[in-house]
C-alpha positions as CSV (number, residue, x, y, z in Angstrom):
1,X,126.6,-49.4,-20.8
2,X,125.1,-51.2,-17.8
3,X,121.5,-50.8,-19.0
4,X,122.5,-52.1,-22.3
5,X,124.0,-55.3,-20.9
6,X,121.0,-55.7,-18.6
7,X,118.7,-55.4,-21.6
8,X,120.6,-58.0,-23.5
9,X,120.6,-60.3,-20.6
10,X,116.8,-59.8,-20.3
11,X,116.3,-60.5,-23.9
12,X,118.4,-63.7,-23.7
13,X,116.5,-64.9,-20.6
14,X,113.1,-64.2,-22.4
15,X,114.1,-66.1,-25.4
16,X,115.4,-69.0,-23.4
17,X,112.1,-69.0,-21.5
18,X,110.2,-69.0,-24.7
19,X,112.2,-72.0,-26.0
20,X,111.4,-73.9,-22.8
21,X,107.8,-73.2,-23.2
22,X,107.8,-74.3,-26.9
23,X,109.6,-77.4,-25.9
24,X,107.0,-78.2,-23.2
25,X,104.2,-77.5,-25.6
26,X,105.8,-79.9,-28.2
27,X,106.1,-82.6,-25.5
28,X,102.6,-82.2,-24.4
29,X,101.3,-82.9,-27.9
30,X,102.6,-86.3,-27.8
31,X,101.1,-87.2,-24.5
32,X,97.7,-88.4,-25.7
33,X,98.9,-90.2,-28.8
34,X,101.6,-92.0,-26.7
35,X,99.0,-93.1,-24.2
36,X,96.8,-94.4,-26.9
37,X,99.7,-96.3,-28.5
38,X,100.7,-97.8,-25.1
39,X,97.1,-98.8,-24.5
40,X,96.9,-100.5,-27.9
41,X,100.1,-102.4,-27.3
42,X,99.0,-103.5,-23.9
43,X,95.7,-104.9,-25.5
44,X,97.6,-106.7,-28.2
45,X,99.9,-108.3,-25.7
46,X,96.9,-109.5,-23.7
47,X,95.0,-110.8,-26.7
48,X,98.0,-112.7,-28.2
49,X,99.4,-114.3,-25.0
50,X,99.8,-118.1,-25.2
51,X,97.3,-120.3,-23.2
52,X,98.1,-123.9,-22.6
53,X,95.5,-126.6,-22.0
54,X,96.9,-130.1,-21.2
55,X,95.7,-133.0,-23.4
56,X,95.0,-136.4,-21.9
57,X,96.0,-139.8,-23.2
58,X,92.6,-140.5,-24.8
59,X,92.7,-137.4,-26.8
60,X,96.3,-138.0,-28.0
61,X,95.4,-141.6,-29.1
62,X,92.5,-140.5,-31.1
63,X,94.2,-137.8,-33.1
64,X,94.6,-138.3,-36.8
65,X,97.3,-137.7,-38.0
66,X,99.4,-138.6,-34.9
67,X,100.2,-135.6,-32.7
68,X,103.9,-136.0,-33.3
69,X,103.3,-135.3,-37.1
70,X,101.0,-132.4,-36.8
71,X,102.3,-128.9,-37.8
72,X,99.2,-126.8,-37.0
73,X,99.9,-123.2,-36.1
74,X,98.0,-120.5,-34.4
75,X,99.4,-117.1,-35.3
76,X,103.0,-117.4,-34.0
77,X,102.6,-120.6,-32.0
78,X,102.8,-124.3,-32.7
79,X,99.4,-125.7,-31.6
80,X,100.6,-128.9,-30.2
81,X,103.6,-128.7,-27.9
82,X,105.4,-131.2,-25.7
83,X,106.6,-129.6,-22.5
84,X,108.1,-131.5,-19.5
85,X,107.0,-134.9,-21.2
86,X,103.4,-133.9,-21.5
87,X,101.4,-132.7,-24.6
88,X,99.6,-129.4,-24.5
89,X,97.4,-127.5,-26.9
90,X,98.7,-124.1,-27.1
91,X,96.6,-121.2,-28.5
92,X,96.6,-117.4,-28.2
93,X,93.9,-116.1,-25.8
94,X,91.9,-114.6,-28.5
95,X,91.9,-117.8,-30.5
96,X,90.8,-119.9,-27.5
97,X,88.0,-117.6,-26.4
98,X,86.6,-116.2,-29.6
99,X,87.1,-119.2,-32.1
100,X,86.9,-122.2,-29.9
């Protein structure tokens, strides 16, 4: 009887170990795709972060239509924003560096 119980215990332990190995194998399969997705997300965050450039009074006066009436947009941002009483031209990093 003792041998039979011992054998059953050994079989259960072997099955549990096999399940653990299979789980580790499944998790390792996701390692590279997860790293690629995280890197792609980091690049997108970098490219689409807002960059503000202050506008001086001469630029604001010469705008046609007036800056207060403009509704220009750059991806998800209003291009002309008033912050702390001053006007800024706001574009994403990619727009400012690649498209001028």
